[in-house]
N, C-alpha and C positions, 0 to 999 in steps of 0.2 A: 306100397299098397299091394295087397294081393289082387291078382288078376280077376278073381271072382267078384271082389268088392266093386271093381270098376263097372262090371256088367250088371250087378244087382242094384246098386244104388248110385245115384248121380253124385259126383264129388261136390262137397260143400266147402266153402272157404270163408275165412275171417280175414279182415284187413288189419295190418299192424304197422306201426312206425318202423321204418327200415333202421336196422342197427348193423354194426360191423359183423355180428354173428351171421347175418343173412347174406353177406357179400359173396361167399363162394357159390351159393345157389343163384344169386342174381347174375353173376358172371357166367355161370353155366347156361342160363336161359338166354342171356345176351349173345353168347357165342353160337347158340343154335339159330339165332335170328338175323344177326348182323355180321357183315364182313367189312372192315376189320372189327373184331370184337374187342370190348373193353375188358381188362383184367380186374380181378378183385381188388388189387392195389390201386388201380385207376379209379374205381368206384369209391374206395376208401378215401383217396385224396379229395375227391369231390364232396363226399359226405362230411368231411371235417370242416368244410367251409361253412361259416355261420349262416349264409343265405341259402344253403342247399338242404333240402329235406326229401325224404322218399317214403314210400309205402310198399309193403309186400303183401301178397295174398298167400295164406298158408291153409292147406286143407285141414279141416277139423274132423272129418269122419273116416280117416284112413285107418285100417286095422293095424298097420305097422308104420311107425314114424309119422311125419307130418310133411307132406310134399309141398314144395313151393310151386305155386301156379303162375305167378307173375309179379311184376314190380313196376313202379314208376319213380323216376328221379326228377326233381323239380328245383328250380332256382327262383327266389322271390326277392326283389330289391327295387328300391326307387319307384314303388307304385306299379311295377310290372312283374309278371311271373312268366317263366317259360318251362316247357317240358323239355328236359335234356334228353331223356330216353324213356321209353316204355316198352314192355314186352310181356307177352303171355306165352307160357310153355305150349308148344304145339299140341301136346296131349290134352290140353284143357281149353281149346277154342270152343266157342259157342256156349259158355257158361257164364257170360256177362262179366268176366274178370276185368276186361279193358274198361268197361263202363264204370265198374265199382272203383277201380284204381283211379280213374280220372275224377270221379266224384270226390274221392278223398283228397286228391291234389288240388282240385278247385276250391274245396272247402278250406283247406289250410292256407291257400294263397289269399282267399278273402279275409281270413283271420289276420294274416300278416299285412293287410292293407293294400293288397294289389288291386288295381282297377281293371287290369286286362291280363289275359293269358295268351302267350304266343307259342307256336311250335312249327317245326318243319316236318313235312310228311312226304314220303316218296310218292310221286304222281302215279306210279303203277300199283300202289298198295290200296286196292279197292276197298278191302274190309276196314282199314284204318280211316280212309276218307269218309266212309259211311258212318262210322262211329263219331268222328269229329263233327260231321254235319248234324247228326242227331243231338249232339251236345250244344249246337248253336254256333260253332266256329264258322268263320267266313274267310275266304281267300283274300289276302291283302298284298301278296307279292309272290314272286317266283325266283328260284335259284336254279339256273341252268347248270347241268353237269355237276350237281351237288353230291350225288352218290357215286362211288367207284363202280366201274363196270363189273358185272357178275361173271363174265367169262371173257376169254381172249378176243372174241369177235364182237362182244357187246359194247354198246356206247354207254358213256356215263349217264346215269339217270337224273332227271330233274326233280326238284322238290317244290311243293307249294308251301308258302308261308301263310299260316292261318292265325286268326285272332278271335278271341272271345272277350267281349266286355263283361266284366264281373260286376 
């Protein structure tokens, strides 16, 4: 995307089913957001499972190429679904990609017959917690020391377990 395009017009995105062609971009975004990051081959192994599906947000108004703005990877089985991971490229925060990706995942989980959606979220991730609250998720549990420490003197971070009845 040309720098001038970014300042002149707001990026616009379409949501697509995740395919193996998207995995290098998915892994790149994951690496920018999470430590340890998942590789494209790890995403591929998950996506090959029958119960796993995902979506990506691709920019549709870039002057060059088509930038990936975010992704969500979900598993649905036995009447329940769970968000395995979700991420939005830091360049595209505040353009509702997290909301749109979650809507796609929730819709597909409902189609697959899921009655509830679960996820774990870092207790320190204020933006994600706000998104999930807006979507109607509620806290049903907690995992202490779920996330690895971010620095040598940091303590492991806790995670809230959230549920949404579909």
